[in-house]
VEXKOLSE-892604 format. One record per residue (C-alpha): residue in one letter; x, y, z. Coordinates in Angstrom, 1 decimal. Layout:
<rs>
<r resn="A" east="X" north="Y" up="Z"/>
...
</rs>
This chain:
<rs>
<r resn="M" east="135.7" north="-170.5" up="23.2"/>
<r resn="G" east="134.7" north="-167.1" up="24.6"/>
<r resn="P" east="136.1" north="-163.7" up="23.6"/>
<r resn="A" east="139.8" north="-163.4" up="23.0"/>
<r resn="G" east="140.1" north="-167.2" up="22.8"/>
<r resn="R" east="139.3" north="-167.7" up="26.5"/>
<r resn="S" east="137.0" north="-170.5" up="27.7"/>
<r resn="A" east="133.5" north="-169.4" up="28.9"/>
<r resn="P" east="133.3" north="-169.1" up="32.7"/>
<r resn="A" east="132.0" north="-172.2" up="34.6"/>
<r resn="V" east="128.4" north="-172.0" up="35.8"/>
<r resn="D" east="127.3" north="-174.1" up="38.8"/>
<r resn="F" east="123.7" north="-174.7" up="37.7"/>
<r resn="N" east="122.8" north="-176.0" up="41.2"/>
<r resn="R" east="123.5" north="-172.5" up="42.6"/>
<r resn="E" east="123.4" north="-170.2" up="39.6"/>
<r resn="M" east="121.6" north="-169.5" up="36.4"/>
<r resn="V" east="122.3" north="-167.6" up="33.2"/>
<r resn="V" east="120.2" north="-164.6" up="32.0"/>
<r resn="A" east="120.7" north="-163.6" up="28.4"/>
<r resn="V" east="119.4" north="-160.9" up="26.0"/>
<r resn="F" east="119.8" north="-161.1" up="22.3"/>
<r resn="A" east="119.0" north="-158.4" up="19.8"/>
<r resn="G" east="118.9" north="-160.5" up="16.6"/>
<r resn="V" east="120.8" north="-159.7" up="13.4"/>
<r resn="S" east="121.5" north="-156.1" up="12.4"/>
<r resn="Q" east="123.6" north="-154.3" up="9.8"/>
<r resn="D" east="124.5" north="-151.3" up="11.9"/>
<r resn="S" east="126.8" north="-150.9" up="14.9"/>
<r resn="S" east="124.5" north="-151.7" up="17.8"/>
<r resn="G" east="125.3" north="-152.4" up="21.4"/>
<r resn="L" east="123.3" north="-154.3" up="24.0"/>
<r resn="W" east="123.7" north="-154.2" up="27.7"/>
<r resn="I" east="122.0" north="-155.7" up="30.7"/>
<r resn="N" east="121.9" north="-152.6" up="33.0"/>
<r resn="K" east="120.7" north="-154.2" up="36.2"/>
<r resn="I" east="118.6" north="-157.1" up="37.5"/>
<r resn="V" east="116.1" north="-156.3" up="40.3"/>
<r resn="R" east="115.0" north="-159.2" up="42.6"/>
<r resn="E" east="111.4" north="-159.0" up="43.8"/>
<r resn="T" east="109.4" north="-161.7" up="45.7"/>
<r resn="E" east="107.7" north="-163.1" up="42.6"/>
<r resn="R" east="110.0" north="-162.1" up="39.8"/>
<r resn="L" east="113.4" north="-161.0" up="38.5"/>
<r resn="T" east="113.3" north="-157.9" up="36.2"/>
<r resn="V" east="116.1" north="-157.6" up="33.8"/>
<r resn="F" east="116.6" north="-154.0" up="32.6"/>
<r resn="Y" east="118.5" north="-153.8" up="29.4"/>
<r resn="S" east="119.5" north="-151.1" up="26.8"/>
<r resn="L" east="119.9" north="-151.4" up="23.0"/>
<r resn="V" east="122.1" north="-148.6" up="21.8"/>
<r resn="D" east="122.7" north="-147.6" up="18.2"/>
<r resn="S" east="126.2" north="-146.4" up="18.2"/>
<r resn="K" east="126.0" north="-144.6" up="14.8"/>
<r resn="P" east="127.1" north="-142.5" up="13.1"/>
<r resn="V" east="129.6" north="-144.8" up="11.4"/>
<r resn="P" east="130.9" north="-144.5" up="7.9"/>
<r resn="L" east="128.7" north="-146.3" up="5.5"/>
<r resn="S" east="130.4" north="-149.2" up="3.7"/>
<r resn="Q" east="129.7" north="-151.0" up="0.5"/>
<r resn="N" east="130.1" north="-154.2" up="2.6"/>
<r resn="P" east="128.1" north="-153.6" up="5.8"/>
<r resn="V" east="129.1" north="-155.6" up="8.8"/>
<r resn="V" east="126.5" north="-157.9" up="10.2"/>
<r resn="V" east="126.3" north="-157.8" up="14.0"/>
<r resn="K" east="124.4" north="-159.9" up="16.5"/>
<r resn="P" east="124.4" north="-158.0" up="19.8"/>
<r resn="F" east="124.0" north="-160.0" up="23.0"/>
<r resn="H" east="124.8" north="-159.9" up="26.7"/>
<r resn="I" east="124.9" north="-162.9" up="29.0"/>
<r resn="V" east="125.3" north="-162.7" up="32.8"/>
<r resn="R" east="125.5" north="-165.3" up="35.6"/>
<r resn="V" east="123.3" north="-164.7" up="38.6"/>
<r resn="P" east="122.3" north="-166.6" up="41.7"/>
<r resn="R" east="119.7" north="-169.3" up="40.9"/>
<r resn="S" east="116.0" north="-168.3" up="41.4"/>
<r resn="S" east="112.7" north="-169.9" up="40.8"/>
<r resn="A" east="111.1" north="-166.5" up="40.2"/>
<r resn="Q" east="109.6" north="-165.6" up="36.9"/>
<r resn="V" east="112.0" north="-163.6" up="34.7"/>
<r resn="W" east="110.8" north="-160.4" up="33.1"/>
<r resn="F" east="112.6" north="-158.2" up="30.6"/>
<r resn="A" east="112.3" north="-154.4" up="30.4"/>
<r resn="L" east="113.8" north="-152.3" up="27.7"/>
<r resn="V" east="115.3" north="-149.1" up="29.0"/>
<r resn="V" east="114.7" north="-146.3" up="26.5"/>
<r resn="T" east="116.9" north="-143.2" up="26.6"/>
<r resn="K" east="116.4" north="-140.0" up="24.8"/>
<r resn="R" east="119.2" north="-138.4" up="22.8"/>
</rs>
């Protein structure tokens, strides 16, 4: 089941593929987003951001989060590259 008890969307792997970014395990309130995917002749570049959404009140029982973002895109045989987008505060 997906978020809110809904089934995950169907993927036609003959015409589509799935691109995913995972941030691993964290004990803070982080967010992860795929900002855009740029198609070039030889590759797909996936631009993503990892955002620390602090400040949050510290708790004696920290919440463990596993940020991720998964998107469905048209199928491609191009190599997939990932680029972290760094923003200044």
